[in-house]
All heavy atoms as TSV, in Angstrom:
chain	resi	resn	atom	element	x	y	z
A	1	MET	N	N	-7.556	-11.299	-1.139
A	1	MET	CA	C	-6.834	-12.519	-0.946
A	1	MET	C	C	-6.769	-13.256	-2.262
A	1	MET	O	O	-7.690	-13.251	-3.040
A	1	MET	CB	C	-7.497	-13.234	0.222
A	1	MET	CG	C	-8.206	-14.485	0.027
A	1	MET	SD	S	-9.163	-15.165	1.414
A	1	MET	CE	C	-8.629	-14.433	2.881
A	2	LEU	N	N	-5.617	-13.853	-2.533
A	2	LEU	CA	C	-5.436	-14.604	-3.762
A	2	LEU	C	C	-5.979	-16.003	-3.577
A	2	LEU	O	O	-5.917	-16.569	-2.499
A	2	LEU	CB	C	-3.950	-14.663	-4.122
A	2	LEU	CG	C	-3.292	-13.315	-4.410
A	2	LEU	CD1	C	-1.816	-13.517	-4.662
A	2	LEU	CD2	C	-3.946	-12.613	-5.569
A	3	SER	N	N	-6.499	-16.561	-4.626
A	3	SER	CA	C	-7.053	-17.904	-4.513
A	3	SER	C	C	-6.358	-18.852	-5.476
A	3	SER	O	O	-5.840	-18.443	-6.504
A	3	SER	CB	C	-8.556	-17.882	-4.781
A	3	SER	OG	O	-8.804	-17.460	-6.098
A	4	ILE	N	N	-6.349	-20.113	-5.110
A	4	ILE	CA	C	-5.770	-21.140	-5.952
A	4	ILE	C	C	-6.912	-21.988	-6.484
A	4	ILE	O	O	-7.747	-22.467	-5.731
A	4	ILE	CB	C	-4.767	-22.006	-5.166
A	4	ILE	CG1	C	-3.621	-21.140	-4.654
A	4	ILE	CG2	C	-4.250	-23.141	-6.031
A	4	ILE	CD1	C	-2.633	-21.874	-3.780
A	5	ASN	N	N	-6.956	-22.147	-7.802
A	5	ASN	CA	C	-7.985	-22.993	-8.404
A	5	ASN	C	C	-7.296	-24.105	-9.187
A	5	ASN	O	O	-6.087	-24.274	-9.125
A	5	ASN	CB	C	-8.922	-22.163	-9.286
A	5	ASN	CG	C	-8.188	-21.479	-10.418
A	5	ASN	OD1	O	-7.141	-21.934	-10.867
A	5	ASN	ND2	N	-8.730	-20.375	-10.900
A	6	SER	N	N	-8.063	-24.879	-9.944
A	6	SER	CA	C	-7.501	-26.023	-10.668
A	6	SER	C	C	-6.490	-25.596	-11.733
A	6	SER	O	O	-5.661	-26.378	-12.145
A	6	SER	CB	C	-8.622	-26.831	-11.313
A	6	SER	OG	O	-9.339	-26.017	-12.223
A	7	LYS	N	N	-6.554	-24.343	-12.143
A	7	LYS	CA	C	-5.617	-23.832	-13.152
A	7	LYS	C	C	-4.419	-23.147	-12.525
A	7	LYS	O	O	-3.551	-22.677	-13.219
A	7	LYS	CB	C	-6.331	-22.859	-14.084
A	7	LYS	CG	C	-7.438	-23.505	-14.888
A	7	LYS	CD	C	-8.108	-22.494	-15.777
A	7	LYS	CE	C	-9.266	-23.147	-16.519
A	7	LYS	NZ	N	-9.984	-22.192	-17.347
A	8	GLY	N	N	-4.380	-23.057	-11.208
A	8	GLY	CA	C	-3.256	-22.407	-10.544
A	8	GLY	C	C	-3.703	-21.219	-9.730
A	8	GLY	O	O	-4.841	-21.135	-9.286
A	9	LEU	N	N	-2.816	-20.287	-9.563
A	9	LEU	CA	C	-3.041	-19.125	-8.718
A	9	LEU	C	C	-3.789	-18.034	-9.479
A	9	LEU	O	O	-3.395	-17.666	-10.581
A	9	LEU	CB	C	-1.689	-18.590	-8.242
A	9	LEU	CG	C	-1.685	-17.422	-7.295
A	9	LEU	CD1	C	-2.278	-17.828	-5.946
A	9	LEU	CD2	C	-0.267	-16.937	-7.084
A	10	ASP	N	N	-4.882	-17.553	-8.917
A	10	ASP	CA	C	-5.568	-16.399	-9.489
A	10	ASP	C	C	-4.800	-15.151	-9.072
A	10	ASP	O	O	-4.561	-14.936	-7.887
A	10	ASP	CB	C	-7.004	-16.291	-8.970
A	10	ASP	CG	C	-7.932	-17.300	-9.607
A	10	ASP	OD1	O	-7.608	-17.821	-10.682
A	10	ASP	OD2	O	-8.988	-17.544	-9.011
A	11	LEU	N	N	-4.427	-14.338	-10.019
A	11	LEU	CA	C	-3.653	-13.145	-9.716
A	11	LEU	C	C	-4.529	-11.978	-9.293
A	11	LEU	O	O	-4.030	-10.970	-8.829
A	11	LEU	CB	C	-2.801	-12.747	-10.928
A	11	LEU	CG	C	-1.775	-13.789	-11.350
A	11	LEU	CD1	C	-1.025	-13.317	-12.589
A	11	LEU	CD2	C	-0.802	-14.078	-10.223
A	12	ILE	N	N	-5.824	-12.116	-9.447
A	12	ILE	CA	C	-6.747	-11.041	-9.100
A	12	ILE	C	C	-7.428	-11.371	-7.776
A	12	ILE	O	O	-7.981	-12.454	-7.608
A	12	ILE	CB	C	-7.810	-10.831	-10.192
A	12	ILE	CG1	C	-7.138	-10.415	-11.497
A	12	ILE	CG2	C	-8.841	-9.808	-9.764
A	12	ILE	CD1	C	-8.087	-10.324	-12.668
A	13	ASP	N	N	-7.351	-10.448	-6.856
A	13	ASP	CA	C	-8.052	-10.576	-5.588
A	13	ASP	C	C	-9.520	-10.298	-5.889
A	13	ASP	O	O	-9.904	-9.165	-6.155
A	13	ASP	CB	C	-7.479	-9.572	-4.588
A	13	ASP	CG	C	-8.158	-9.609	-3.248
A	13	ASP	OD1	O	-9.303	-10.084	-3.157
A	13	ASP	OD2	O	-7.540	-9.157	-2.284
A	14	LYS	N	N	-10.340	-11.328	-5.874
A	14	LYS	CA	C	-11.741	-11.183	-6.289
A	14	LYS	C	C	-12.520	-10.218	-5.396
A	14	LYS	O	O	-13.338	-9.446	-5.879
A	14	LYS	CB	C	-12.401	-12.551	-6.336
A	14	LYS	CG	C	-11.909	-13.383	-7.503
A	14	LYS	CD	C	-12.636	-14.698	-7.591
A	14	LYS	CE	C	-12.345	-15.501	-8.810
A	14	LYS	NZ	N	-11.021	-15.766	-9.200
A	15	GLU	N	N	-12.255	-10.233	-4.107
A	15	GLU	CA	C	-12.949	-9.322	-3.201
A	15	GLU	C	C	-12.553	-7.876	-3.494
A	15	GLU	O	O	-13.392	-6.986	-3.547
A	15	GLU	CB	C	-12.635	-9.678	-1.745
A	15	GLU	CG	C	-13.373	-8.797	-0.754
A	15	GLU	CD	C	-13.055	-9.170	0.682
A	15	GLU	OE1	O	-12.376	-10.185	0.919
A	15	GLU	OE2	O	-13.500	-8.423	1.562
A	16	GLU	N	N	-11.259	-7.658	-3.708
A	16	GLU	CA	C	-10.789	-6.311	-4.007
A	16	GLU	C	C	-11.344	-5.831	-5.347
A	16	GLU	O	O	-11.757	-4.676	-5.489
A	16	GLU	CB	C	-9.264	-6.285	-4.029
A	16	GLU	CG	C	-8.679	-4.896	-4.121
A	16	GLU	CD	C	-7.174	-4.890	-3.964
A	16	GLU	OE1	O	-6.623	-5.822	-3.360
A	16	GLU	OE2	O	-6.567	-3.932	-4.455
A	17	LEU	N	N	-11.377	-6.720	-6.333
A	17	LEU	CA	C	-11.943	-6.376	-7.634
A	17	LEU	C	C	-13.421	-6.027	-7.499
A	17	LEU	O	O	-13.889	-5.048	-8.089
A	17	LEU	CB	C	-11.758	-7.530	-8.613
A	17	LEU	CG	C	-12.323	-7.320	-10.013
A	17	LEU	CD1	C	-11.672	-6.126	-10.694
A	17	LEU	CD2	C	-12.144	-8.580	-10.852
A	18	ASN	N	N	-14.143	-6.798	-6.712
A	18	ASN	CA	C	-15.559	-6.519	-6.477
A	18	ASN	C	C	-15.747	-5.160	-5.816
A	18	ASN	O	O	-16.640	-4.391	-6.187
A	18	ASN	CB	C	-16.146	-7.625	-5.600
A	18	ASN	CG	C	-17.459	-8.119	-6.117
A	18	ASN	OD1	O	-17.871	-7.782	-7.214
A	18	ASN	ND2	N	-18.118	-8.928	-5.315
A	19	ASN	N	N	-14.905	-4.857	-4.830
A	19	ASN	CA	C	-14.970	-3.555	-4.164
A	19	ASN	C	C	-14.703	-2.426	-5.155
A	19	ASN	O	O	-15.367	-1.389	-5.132
A	19	ASN	CB	C	-13.977	-3.488	-3.009
A	19	ASN	CG	C	-14.376	-4.377	-1.859
A	19	ASN	OD1	O	-15.526	-4.793	-1.745
A	19	ASN	ND2	N	-13.420	-4.706	-1.007
A	20	TYR	N	N	-13.718	-2.620	-6.023
A	20	TYR	CA	C	-13.395	-1.615	-7.037
A	20	TYR	C	C	-14.581	-1.387	-7.971
A	20	TYR	O	O	-14.945	-0.248	-8.268
A	20	TYR	CB	C	-12.161	-2.044	-7.834
A	20	TYR	CG	C	-11.918	-1.174	-9.038
A	20	TYR	CD1	C	-11.306	0.064	-8.900
A	20	TYR	CD2	C	-12.326	-1.573	-10.309
A	20	TYR	CE1	C	-11.105	0.884	-9.996
A	20	TYR	CE2	C	-12.129	-0.764	-11.406
A	20	TYR	CZ	C	-11.511	0.460	-11.248
A	20	TYR	OH	O	-11.326	1.266	-12.337
A	21	ILE	N	N	-15.190	-2.464	-8.439
A	21	ILE	CA	C	-16.325	-2.357	-9.354
A	21	ILE	C	C	-17.478	-1.606	-8.687
A	21	ILE	O	O	-18.086	-0.708	-9.288
A	21	ILE	CB	C	-16.765	-3.752	-9.844
A	21	ILE	CG1	C	-15.694	-4.345	-10.758
A	21	ILE	CG2	C	-18.114	-3.699	-10.543
A	21	ILE	CD1	C	-15.881	-5.821	-11.080
A	22	ASN	N	N	-17.771	-1.949	-7.440
A	22	ASN	CA	C	-18.854	-1.270	-6.714
A	22	ASN	C	C	-18.533	0.200	-6.485
A	22	ASN	O	O	-19.408	1.062	-6.622
A	22	ASN	CB	C	-19.129	-1.971	-5.391
A	22	ASN	CG	C	-19.775	-3.327	-5.594
A	22	ASN	OD1	O	-20.430	-3.569	-6.590
A	22	ASN	ND2	N	-19.561	-4.227	-4.636
A	23	ALA	N	N	-17.284	0.496	-6.148
A	23	ALA	CA	C	-16.886	1.888	-5.934
A	23	ALA	C	C	-16.980	2.678	-7.235
A	23	ALA	O	O	-17.440	3.822	-7.241
A	23	ALA	CB	C	-15.467	1.951	-5.369
A	24	LYS	N	N	-16.551	2.073	-8.329
A	24	LYS	CA	C	-16.621	2.747	-9.627
A	24	LYS	C	C	-18.069	3.067	-9.991
A	24	LYS	O	O	-18.375	4.171	-10.443
A	24	LYS	CB	C	-15.973	1.873	-10.703
A	24	LYS	CG	C	-15.948	2.528	-12.063
A	24	LYS	CD	C	-15.257	1.659	-13.087
A	24	LYS	CE	C	-15.309	2.329	-14.452
A	24	LYS	NZ	N	-14.729	1.513	-15.492
A	25	LYS	N	N	-18.964	2.102	-9.790
A	25	LYS	CA	C	-20.385	2.330	-10.076
A	25	LYS	C	C	-20.927	3.484	-9.231
A	25	LYS	O	O	-21.680	4.326	-9.711
A	25	LYS	CB	C	-21.192	1.064	-9.814
A	25	LYS	CG	C	-20.994	-0.010	-10.845
A	25	LYS	CD	C	-21.784	-1.272	-10.494
A	25	LYS	CE	C	-21.534	-2.395	-11.463
A	25	LYS	NZ	N	-22.234	-3.638	-11.088
A	26	TYR	N	N	-20.516	3.514	-7.943
A	26	TYR	CA	C	-20.990	4.577	-7.051
A	26	TYR	C	C	-20.463	5.933	-7.496
A	26	TYR	O	O	-21.220	6.901	-7.588
A	26	TYR	CB	C	-20.556	4.283	-5.614
A	26	TYR	CG	C	-20.850	5.424	-4.673
A	26	TYR	CD1	C	-22.153	5.699	-4.282
A	26	TYR	CD2	C	-19.836	6.236	-4.195
A	26	TYR	CE1	C	-22.440	6.759	-3.444
A	26	TYR	CE2	C	-20.117	7.296	-3.353
A	26	TYR	CZ	C	-21.412	7.555	-2.976
A	26	TYR	OH	O	-21.688	8.618	-2.153
A	27	VAL	N	N	-19.176	6.011	-7.801
A	27	VAL	CA	C	-18.573	7.290	-8.190
A	27	VAL	C	C	-19.212	7.806	-9.474
A	27	VAL	O	O	-19.393	9.017	-9.631
A	27	VAL	CB	C	-17.041	7.147	-8.336
A	27	VAL	CG1	C	-16.423	8.366	-9.005
A	27	VAL	CG2	C	-16.407	6.922	-6.969
A	28	GLN	N	N	-19.597	6.916	-10.358
A	28	GLN	CA	C	-20.230	7.338	-11.610
A	28	GLN	C	C	-21.582	7.995	-11.384
A	28	GLN	O	O	-22.075	8.698	-12.262
A	28	GLN	CB	C	-20.361	6.145	-12.562
A	28	GLN	CG	C	-19.027	5.689	-13.112
A	28	GLN	CD	C	-19.120	4.411	-13.927
A	28	GLN	OE1	O	-20.019	3.597	-13.730
A	28	GLN	NE2	N	-18.179	4.225	-14.833
A	29	THR	N	N	-22.186	7.804	-10.209
A	29	THR	CA	C	-23.475	8.434	-9.911
A	29	THR	C	C	-23.307	9.823	-9.309
A	29	THR	O	O	-24.289	10.541	-9.148
A	29	THR	CB	C	-24.309	7.576	-8.935
A	29	THR	OG1	O	-23.675	7.567	-7.659
A	29	THR	CG2	C	-24.477	6.156	-9.451
A	30	LEU	N	N	-22.070	10.198	-8.965
A	30	LEU	CA	C	-21.825	11.467	-8.287
A	30	LEU	C	C	-21.627	12.600	-9.280
A	30	LEU	O	O	-21.190	12.388	-10.406
A	30	LEU	CB	C	-20.569	11.354	-7.409
A	30	LEU	CG	C	-20.582	10.295	-6.319
A	30	LEU	CD1	C	-19.233	10.258	-5.608
A	30	LEU	CD2	C	-21.704	10.544	-5.330
A	31	THR	N	N	-21.909	13.806	-8.804
A	31	THR	CA	C	-21.611	14.985	-9.612
A	31	THR	C	C	-20.109	15.259	-9.521
A	31	THR	O	O	-19.407	14.720	-8.654
A	31	THR	CB	C	-22.361	16.219	-9.085
A	31	THR	OG1	O	-21.861	16.537	-7.775
A	31	THR	CG2	C	-23.860	15.993	-9.034
A	32	GLU	N	N	-19.623	16.113	-10.391
A	32	GLU	CA	C	-18.194	16.458	-10.383
A	32	GLU	C	C	-17.797	17.084	-9.042
A	32	GLU	O	O	-16.736	16.785	-8.496
A	32	GLU	CB	C	-17.889	17.418	-11.532
A	32	GLU	CG	C	-16.411	17.740	-11.666
A	32	GLU	CD	C	-16.102	18.607	-12.879
A	32	GLU	OE1	O	-16.950	18.708	-13.792
A	32	GLU	OE2	O	-15.013	19.187	-12.895
A	33	GLU	N	N	-18.658	17.909	-8.499
A	33	GLU	CA	C	-18.373	18.554	-7.212
A	33	GLU	C	C	-18.310	17.523	-6.076
A	33	GLU	O	O	-17.448	17.593	-5.208
A	33	GLU	CB	C	-19.427	19.624	-6.896
A	33	GLU	CG	C	-19.084	20.506	-5.724
A	33	GLU	CD	C	-17.829	21.345	-5.930
A	33	GLU	OE1	O	-17.504	21.701	-7.083
A	33	GLU	OE2	O	-17.159	21.629	-4.922
A	34	GLU	N	N	-19.214	16.559	-6.103
A	34	GLU	CA	C	-19.196	15.507	-5.087
A	34	GLU	C	C	-17.928	14.654	-5.180
A	34	GLU	O	O	-17.354	14.258	-4.158
A	34	GLU	CB	C	-20.436	14.614	-5.226
A	34	GLU	CG	C	-21.728	15.292	-4.813
A	34	GLU	CD	C	-22.965	14.483	-5.156
A	34	GLU	OE1	O	-23.008	13.865	-6.243
A	34	GLU	OE2	O	-23.896	14.469	-4.325
A	35	VAL	N	N	-17.465	14.410	-6.405
A	35	VAL	CA	C	-16.226	13.654	-6.593
A	35	VAL	C	C	-15.047	14.444	-6.030
A	35	VAL	O	O	-14.189	13.883	-5.345
A	35	VAL	CB	C	-16.003	13.300	-8.076
A	35	VAL	CG1	C	-14.613	12.703	-8.292
A	35	VAL	CG2	C	-17.074	12.340	-8.564
A	36	LYS	N	N	-15.003	15.736	-6.301
A	36	LYS	CA	C	-13.915	16.578	-5.765
A	36	LYS	C	C	-13.919	16.529	-4.240
A	36	LYS	O	O	-12.869	16.394	-3.620
A	36	LYS	CB	C	-14.065	18.021	-6.245
A	36	LYS	CG	C	-13.712	18.230	-7.684
A	36	LYS	CD	C	-13.906	19.686	-8.083
A	36	LYS	CE	C	-13.696	19.891	-9.556
A	36	LYS	NZ	N	-13.956	21.290	-9.963
A	37	ASN	N	N	-15.102	16.657	-3.635
A	37	ASN	CA	C	-15.199	16.620	-2.175
A	37	ASN	C	C	-14.746	15.269	-1.628
A	37	ASN	O	O	-14.049	15.194	-0.611
A	37	ASN	CB	C	-16.625	16.921	-1.715
A	37	ASN	CG	C	-17.019	18.358	-1.947
A	37	ASN	OD1	O	-16.170	19.235	-2.054
A	37	ASN	ND2	N	-18.307	18.605	-2.044
A	38	LEU	N	N	-15.128	14.202	-2.300
A	38	LEU	CA	C	-14.720	12.867	-1.884
A	38	LEU	C	C	-13.206	12.720	-1.958
A	38	LEU	O	O	-12.583	12.156	-1.061
A	38	LEU	CB	C	-15.405	11.814	-2.758
A	38	LEU	CG	C	-15.138	10.356	-2.428
A	38	LEU	CD1	C	-15.588	10.028	-1.001
A	38	LEU	CD2	C	-15.838	9.456	-3.427
A	39	CYS	N	N	-12.607	13.256	-3.010
A	39	CYS	CA	C	-11.145	13.194	-3.151
A	39	CYS	C	C	-10.461	13.934	-2.005
A	39	CYS	O	O	-9.460	13.450	-1.464
A	39	CYS	CB	C	-10.712	13.769	-4.493
A	39	CYS	SG	S	-11.170	12.727	-5.893
A	40	PHE	N	N	-10.991	15.095	-1.620
A	40	PHE	CA	C	-10.407	15.828	-0.504
A	40	PHE	C	C	-10.559	15.051	0.800
A	40	PHE	O	O	-9.652	15.025	1.618
A	40	PHE	CB	C	-11.034	17.223	-0.365
A	40	PHE	CG	C	-10.541	18.203	-1.390
A	40	PHE	CD1	C	-11.417	18.764	-2.310
A	40	PHE	CD2	C	-9.202	18.543	-1.464
A	40	PHE	CE1	C	-10.962	19.658	-3.265
A	40	PHE	CE2	C	-8.740	19.435	-2.415
A	40	PHE	CZ	C	-9.631	19.996	-3.325
A	41	GLU	N	N	-11.698	14.403	0.992
A	41	GLU	CA	C	-11.912	13.600	2.199
A	41	GLU	C	C	-10.919	12.447	2.271
A	41	GLU	O	O	-10.344	12.169	3.319
A	41	GLU	CB	C	-13.347	13.062	2.241
A	41	GLU	CG	C	-14.390	14.129	2.505
A	41	GLU	CD	C	-15.806	13.590	2.453
A	41	GLU	OE1	O	-15.992	12.385	2.727
A	41	GLU	OE2	O	-16.719	14.364	2.156
A	42	VAL	N	N	-10.696	11.776	1.149
A	42	VAL	CA	C	-9.745	10.669	1.109
A	42	VAL	C	C	-8.333	11.184	1.365
A	42	VAL	O	O	-7.569	10.575	2.114
A	42	VAL	CB	C	-9.830	9.918	-0.244
A	42	VAL	CG1	C	-8.681	8.923	-0.390
A	42	VAL	CG2	C	-11.171	9.213	-0.371
A	43	LYS	N	N	-7.990	12.318	0.764
A	43	LYS	CA	C	-6.663	12.910	0.962
A	43	LYS	C	C	-6.457	13.237	2.436
A	43	LYS	O	O	-5.405	12.925	3.012
A	43	LYS	CB	C	-6.517	14.172	0.117
A	43	LYS	CG	C	-5.175	14.873	0.255
A	43	LYS	CD	C	-5.139	16.116	-0.622
A	43	LYS	CE	C	-3.857	16.873	-0.469
A	43	LYS	NZ	N	-3.803	17.657	0.767
A	44	ASP	N	N	-7.454	13.851	3.065
A	44	ASP	CA	C	-7.356	14.187	4.489
A	44	ASP	C	C	-7.216	12.934	5.342
A	44	ASP	O	O	-6.403	12.888	6.272
A	44	ASP	CB	C	-8.575	14.993	4.948
A	44	ASP	CG	C	-8.614	16.394	4.350
A	44	ASP	OD1	O	-7.578	16.847	3.829
A	44	ASP	OD2	O	-9.693	17.014	4.395
A	45	LEU	N	N	-7.977	11.910	5.035
A	45	LEU	CA	C	-7.906	10.653	5.773
A	45	LEU	C	C	-6.528	10.020	5.611
A	45	LEU	O	O	-5.920	9.561	6.580
A	45	LEU	CB	C	-8.990	9.690	5.291
A	45	LEU	CG	C	-9.007	8.312	5.934
A	45	LEU	CD1	C	-9.258	8.415	7.437
A	45	LEU	CD2	C	-10.067	7.442	5.280
A	46	TYR	N	N	-6.017	10.025	4.387
A	46	TYR	CA	C	-4.695	9.462	4.123
A	46	TYR	C	C	-3.629	10.214	4.919
A	46	TYR	O	O	-2.739	9.606	5.504
A	46	TYR	CB	C	-4.391	9.518	2.623
A	46	TYR	CG	C	-2.991	9.079	2.288
A	46	TYR	CD1	C	-2.643	7.734	2.281
A	46	TYR	CD2	C	-2.011	10.014	1.987
A	46	TYR	CE1	C	-1.361	7.331	1.984
A	46	TYR	CE2	C	-0.716	9.614	1.689
A	46	TYR	CZ	C	-0.397	8.271	1.684
A	46	TYR	OH	O	0.874	7.886	1.398
A	47	GLU	N	N	-3.725	11.546	4.939
A	47	GLU	CA	C	-2.747	12.340	5.686
A	47	GLU	C	C	-2.818	12.021	7.179
A	47	GLU	O	O	-1.787	11.936	7.847
A	47	GLU	CB	C	-2.961	13.828	5.429
A	47	GLU	CG	C	-2.529	14.247	4.034
A	47	GLU	CD	C	-2.849	15.696	3.716
A	47	GLU	OE1	O	-3.613	16.349	4.465
A	47	GLU	OE2	O	-2.338	16.183	2.694
A	48	ASP	N	N	-4.026	11.832	7.713
A	48	ASP	CA	C	-4.178	11.479	9.130
A	48	ASP	C	C	-3.554	10.121	9.418
A	48	ASP	O	O	-2.870	9.945	10.429
A	48	ASP	CB	C	-5.660	11.470	9.528
A	48	ASP	CG	C	-6.277	12.862	9.552
A	48	ASP	OD1	O	-5.512	13.851	9.539
A	48	ASP	OD2	O	-7.512	12.945	9.575
A	49	VAL	N	N	-3.769	9.170	8.529
A	49	VAL	CA	C	-3.198	7.824	8.712
A	49	VAL	C	C	-1.678	7.904	8.645
A	49	VAL	O	O	-0.973	7.288	9.443
A	49	VAL	CB	C	-3.754	6.845	7.659
A	49	VAL	CG1	C	-2.976	5.533	7.668
A	49	VAL	CG2	C	-5.232	6.591	7.898
A	50	LEU	N	N	-1.163	8.684	7.713
A	50	LEU	CA	C	0.282	8.838	7.568
A	50	LEU	C	C	0.890	9.477	8.815
A	50	LEU	O	O	1.932	9.035	9.303
A	50	LEU	CB	C	0.591	9.670	6.326
A	50	LEU	CG	C	2.032	9.718	5.871
A	50	LEU	CD1	C	2.574	8.325	5.592
A	50	LEU	CD2	C	2.169	10.577	4.624
A	51	LYS	N	N	0.225	10.488	9.355
A	51	LYS	CA	C	0.712	11.123	10.588
A	51	LYS	C	C	0.730	10.117	11.738
A	51	LYS	O	O	1.681	10.066	12.511
A	51	LYS	CB	C	-0.174	12.320	10.952
A	51	LYS	CG	C	0.025	13.522	10.077
A	51	LYS	CD	C	-0.947	14.625	10.455
A	51	LYS	CE	C	-0.923	15.738	9.424
A	51	LYS	NZ	N	-1.982	16.717	9.654
A	52	GLU	N	N	-0.322	9.326	11.851
A	52	GLU	CA	C	-0.398	8.310	12.902
A	52	GLU	C	C	0.722	7.287	12.731
A	52	GLU	O	O	1.351	6.863	13.693
A	52	GLU	CB	C	-1.758	7.619	12.874
A	52	GLU	CG	C	-1.978	6.645	13.995
A	52	GLU	CD	C	-2.107	7.303	15.354
A	52	GLU	OE1	O	-2.526	8.465	15.425
A	52	GLU	OE2	O	-1.776	6.637	16.353
A	53	PHE	N	N	0.989	6.894	11.496
A	53	PHE	CA	C	2.059	5.939	11.218
A	53	PHE	C	C	3.408	6.524	11.635
A	53	PHE	O	O	4.225	5.845	12.252
A	53	PHE	CB	C	2.077	5.589	9.731
A	53	PHE	CG	C	3.122	4.574	9.373
A	53	PHE	CD1	C	2.895	3.226	9.561
A	53	PHE	CD2	C	4.342	4.974	8.838
A	53	PHE	CE1	C	3.856	2.284	9.245
A	53	PHE	CE2	C	5.306	4.041	8.513
A	53	PHE	CZ	C	5.069	2.695	8.710
A	54	GLU	N	N	3.635	7.799	11.316
A	54	GLU	CA	C	4.904	8.438	11.666
A	54	GLU	C	C	5.061	8.574	13.175
A	54	GLU	O	O	6.175	8.487	13.686
A	54	GLU	CB	C	5.014	9.793	10.980
A	54	GLU	CG	C	5.223	9.668	9.480
A	54	GLU	CD	C	5.183	11.001	8.757
A	54	GLU	OE1	O	4.806	12.025	9.371
A	54	GLU	OE2	O	5.519	11.014	7.557
A	55	ILE	N	N	3.958	8.754	13.891
A	55	ILE	CA	C	4.014	8.826	15.354
A	55	ILE	C	C	4.402	7.466	15.920
A	55	ILE	O	O	5.243	7.362	16.796
A	55	ILE	CB	C	2.656	9.287	15.928
A	55	ILE	CG1	C	2.430	10.766	15.606
A	55	ILE	CG2	C	2.593	9.035	17.436
A	55	ILE	CD1	C	1.022	11.257	15.907
A	56	ASN	N	N	3.795	6.414	15.393
A	56	ASN	CA	C	4.046	5.074	15.905
A	56	ASN	C	C	5.357	4.469	15.407
A	56	ASN	O	O	5.911	3.580	16.038
A	56	ASN	CB	C	2.888	4.141	15.538
A	56	ASN	CG	C	1.631	4.487	16.309
A	56	ASN	OD1	O	1.686	4.841	17.472
A	56	ASN	ND2	N	0.501	4.400	15.658
A	57	PHE	N	N	5.838	4.933	14.261
A	57	PHE	CA	C	7.063	4.388	13.668
A	57	PHE	C	C	7.973	5.536	13.231
A	57	PHE	O	O	8.128	5.790	12.038
A	57	PHE	CB	C	6.725	3.495	12.469
A	57	PHE	CG	C	5.799	2.376	12.812
A	57	PHE	CD1	C	4.438	2.482	12.565
A	57	PHE	CD2	C	6.275	1.221	13.409
A	57	PHE	CE1	C	3.569	1.455	12.893
A	57	PHE	CE2	C	5.411	0.186	13.742
A	57	PHE	CZ	C	4.056	0.305	13.488
A	58	PRO	N	N	8.559	6.234	14.202
A	58	PRO	CA	C	9.389	7.394	13.853
A	58	PRO	C	C	10.576	7.004	12.976
A	58	PRO	O	O	11.090	5.904	13.045
A	58	PRO	CB	C	9.853	7.924	15.200
A	58	PRO	CG	C	9.496	6.914	16.203
A	58	PRO	CD	C	8.520	5.964	15.604
A	59	LYS	N	N	11.010	7.958	12.164
A	59	LYS	CA	C	12.093	7.724	11.220
A	59	LYS	C	C	13.443	7.584	11.903
A	59	LYS	O	O	14.374	7.039	11.325
A	59	LYS	CB	C	12.158	8.875	10.211
A	59	LYS	CG	C	10.955	8.941	9.323
A	59	LYS	CD	C	11.021	10.136	8.400
A	59	LYS	CE	C	9.746	10.227	7.569
A	59	LYS	NZ	N	9.709	11.403	6.740
A	60	ASN	N	N	13.561	8.074	13.117
A	60	ASN	CA	C	14.866	8.056	13.774
A	60	ASN	C	C	15.128	6.768	14.572
A	60	ASN	O	O	16.064	6.701	15.335
A	60	ASN	CB	C	15.009	9.270	14.710
A	60	ASN	CG	C	13.958	9.263	15.818
A	60	ASN	OD1	O	13.063	8.442	15.814
A	60	ASN	ND2	N	14.087	10.195	16.747
A	61	ILE	N	N	14.344	5.743	14.341
A	61	ILE	CA	C	14.569	4.461	15.017
A	61	ILE	C	C	15.841	3.837	14.454
A	61	ILE	O	O	16.046	3.789	13.246
A	61	ILE	CB	C	13.385	3.487	14.807
A	61	ILE	CG1	C	12.147	4.018	15.527
A	61	ILE	CG2	C	13.736	2.089	15.289
A	61	ILE	CD1	C	10.901	3.176	15.310
A	62	ASN	N	N	16.710	3.379	15.348
A	62	ASN	CA	C	17.936	2.718	14.937
A	62	ASN	C	C	17.652	1.223	14.859
A	62	ASN	O	O	17.558	0.554	15.876
A	62	ASN	CB	C	19.074	3.031	15.925
A	62	ASN	CG	C	20.376	2.438	15.491
A	62	ASN	OD1	O	20.439	1.655	14.546
A	62	ASN	ND2	N	21.443	2.785	16.199
A	63	TYR	N	N	17.531	0.686	13.655
A	63	TYR	CA	C	17.186	-0.712	13.471
A	63	TYR	C	C	18.384	-1.645	13.599
A	63	TYR	O	O	18.241	-2.843	13.554
A	63	TYR	CB	C	16.527	-0.928	12.095
A	63	TYR	CG	C	15.193	-0.247	12.002
A	63	TYR	CD1	C	15.047	0.956	11.349
A	63	TYR	CD2	C	14.067	-0.816	12.580
A	63	TYR	CE1	C	13.812	1.587	11.257
A	63	TYR	CE2	C	12.820	-0.202	12.502
A	63	TYR	CZ	C	12.711	0.998	11.841
A	63	TYR	OH	O	11.502	1.610	11.762
A	64	ASP	N	N	19.592	-1.070	13.752
A	64	ASP	CA	C	20.791	-1.895	13.863
A	64	ASP	C	C	20.962	-2.503	15.235
A	64	ASP	O	O	21.727	-3.432	15.415
A	64	ASP	CB	C	22.037	-1.074	13.509
A	64	ASP	CG	C	22.020	-0.651	12.051
A	64	ASP	OD1	O	21.411	-1.377	11.248
A	64	ASP	OD2	O	22.624	0.389	11.721
A	65	ASN	N	N	20.266	-1.970	16.236
A	65	ASN	CA	C	20.434	-2.451	17.613
A	65	ASN	C	C	19.500	-3.558	17.947
A	65	ASN	O	O	18.461	-3.747	17.598
A	65	ASN	CB	C	20.234	-1.312	18.617
A	65	ASN	CG	C	21.346	-0.294	18.499
A	65	ASN	OD1	O	22.456	-0.634	18.114
A	65	ASN	ND2	N	21.036	0.942	18.814
């Protein structure tokens, strides 16, 4: 979430940045093989989410009606 301070709008989502920093620190502790496995797990999860999205929002929906 973006925050507004006395200088205006912060363009960096502080929570997301914190999550990124923590994830980076964690990944740096992994072996190369563990990183590869993690990448495959994320890819598989992403594909499952994409399939679910396509089921719920098929491409053949006519939005003109």
